[in-house]
C-alpha positions in Angstrom: 10.6 25.2 -17.7 12.6 22.5 -15.9 12.4 18.8 -16.8 10.5 18.2 -13.6 7.9 20.9 -14.3 7.4 19.6 -17.9 6.8 16.1 -16.6 4.4 17.3 -13.9 2.5 19.2 -16.7 2.3 16.0 -18.7 0.8 14.2 -15.7 -1.8 17.0 -15.3 -2.6 16.6 -19.0 -2.9 12.8 -18.6 -5.3 13.2 -15.6 -7.4 15.8 -17.5 -7.7 13.4 -20.4 -8.7 10.5 -18.1 -11.4 12.7 -16.6 -12.6 13.7 -20.1 -12.5 10.2 -21.5 -10.0 11.5 -24.1 -8.3 8.2 -25.2 -6.2 9.9 -27.9 -4.6 12.4 -25.5 -4.1 9.6 -22.9 -2.2 7.6 -25.6 -0.3 10.7 -26.7 1.3 11.0 -23.2 3.0 7.6 -23.6 6.2 6.8 -25.6 5.7 4.2 -28.2 7.3 1.6 -25.9 5.6 3.0 -22.8 3.5 0.9 -20.5 1.2 0.9 -17.6 1.9 -1.5 -14.7 -1.1 -2.0 -12.4 0.3 -3.6 -9.3 -1.2 -6.3 -7.2 -2.9 -9.6 -7.8 -6.3 -8.8 -9.2 -7.9 -9.5 -12.6 -7.0 -5.9 -13.7 -3.4 -6.2 -12.5 -0.6 -6.5 -15.0 1.7 -4.8 -17.4 -0.1 -3.1 -20.4 1.6 -1.9 -23.6 0.4 1.3 -25.3 -1.7 -0.8 -27.7 -3.3 -2.6 -24.8 -3.9 0.7 -23.0 -5.8 1.9 -26.1 -8.2 -1.1 -25.9 -8.6 -1.0 -22.1 -9.3 2.8 -22.0 -12.5 2.4 -23.9 -13.6 -0.5 -21.6 -12.9 1.6 -18.5 -15.1 4.4 -19.8 -17.8 1.9 -20.7 -18.0 0.5 -17.1 -18.3 4.1 -15.8 -21.1 5.4 -18.0 -21.3 8.7 -16.1 -17.5 9.0 -16.1 -14.8 8.5 -13.5 -13.0 11.5 -12.1 -9.4 11.4 -10.9 -8.1 14.1 -8.6 -4.4 14.8 -8.0 -3.8 15.3 -4.3 0.0 15.9 -4.5 2.9 15.5 -6.9 6.7 15.3 -6.4 9.1 15.3 -9.3 12.8 14.5 -9.5 14.7 14.0 -12.7 12.7 11.8 -15.0 10.3 10.6 -12.3 7.0 12.0 -11.0 5.2 10.5 -8.0 1.5 11.2 -7.8 -1.0 10.8 -4.9 -4.5 10.7 -6.3 -8.1 9.7 -5.8 -10.9 8.6 -8.1 -14.7 8.7 -7.9 -17.2 7.2 -10.2 -20.4 5.2 -10.4 -19.7 1.7 -11.7 -22.3 0.1 -14.0 -23.2 -2.1 -11.0 -24.5 1.0 -9.3 -21.7 0.9 -6.7 -19.6 3.9 -6.0 -16.0 3.4 -6.8 -13.8 5.7 -4.7 -10.2 4.6 -4.7 -6.9 6.0 -3.5 -3.7 5.7 -5.6 0.0 6.3 -5.8 1.4 6.5 -9.3 5.1 6.5 -10.2 5.7 7.8 -13.8 9.1 7.7 -15.5 9.6 9.9 -18.6 11.9 10.0 -21.6 11.8 13.0 -23.8 8.5 14.2 -22.3 6.7 10.9 -22.8 5.7 8.3 -20.2 7.8 5.1 -20.5 6.6 3.5 -17.3 3.5 4.3 -15.3 3.1 2.2 -12.1 -0.3 2.2 -10.4 -0.7 1.3 -6.8 -4.2 1.3 -5.3 -6.6 -0.4 -2.9 -6.7 -3.8 -4.7 -9.5 -5.1 -2.5 -11.8 -2.3 -3.6 -10.8 -3.0 -7.2 -11.5 -6.7 -6.8 -14.9 -6.0 -5.2 -16.2 -3.5 -7.7 -14.2 -3.7 -10.9 -13.8 -7.4 -10.9 -17.2 -8.3 -9.3 -15.4 -10.1 -6.4 -13.6 -12.5 -8.7 -10.0 -13.2 -8.2 -7.3 -14.7 -10.4 -6.7 -18.4 -10.2 -4.2 -19.3 -7.5 
């Protein structure tokens, strides 16, 4: 199997783990120095280490008590990079439906994610995930 196919398989495994609320498997897809970088200027934006991802993952599943499901629409891989187009759907604890659209860019080293950039509809994230609150100017 090529490096690209192995990396795409790792992304599928990550998304399955996110759908199952399997924090251990989520963390296992990251290198020890790997990080998630949620783009934008929201309360949930920022760069998160593997340790911070571990703490945040449990919180995400708590605010979606019925779960949140991610669906991969398409993937493209080249070398150590995988680009992913995806959607999510879940019922937030507020009762609001959270249905976002994403682009992710993952960079791998030795089969583990070292960088996972998340681009999404930040207005929707602010409205539902952040309760309309925005970071201080």
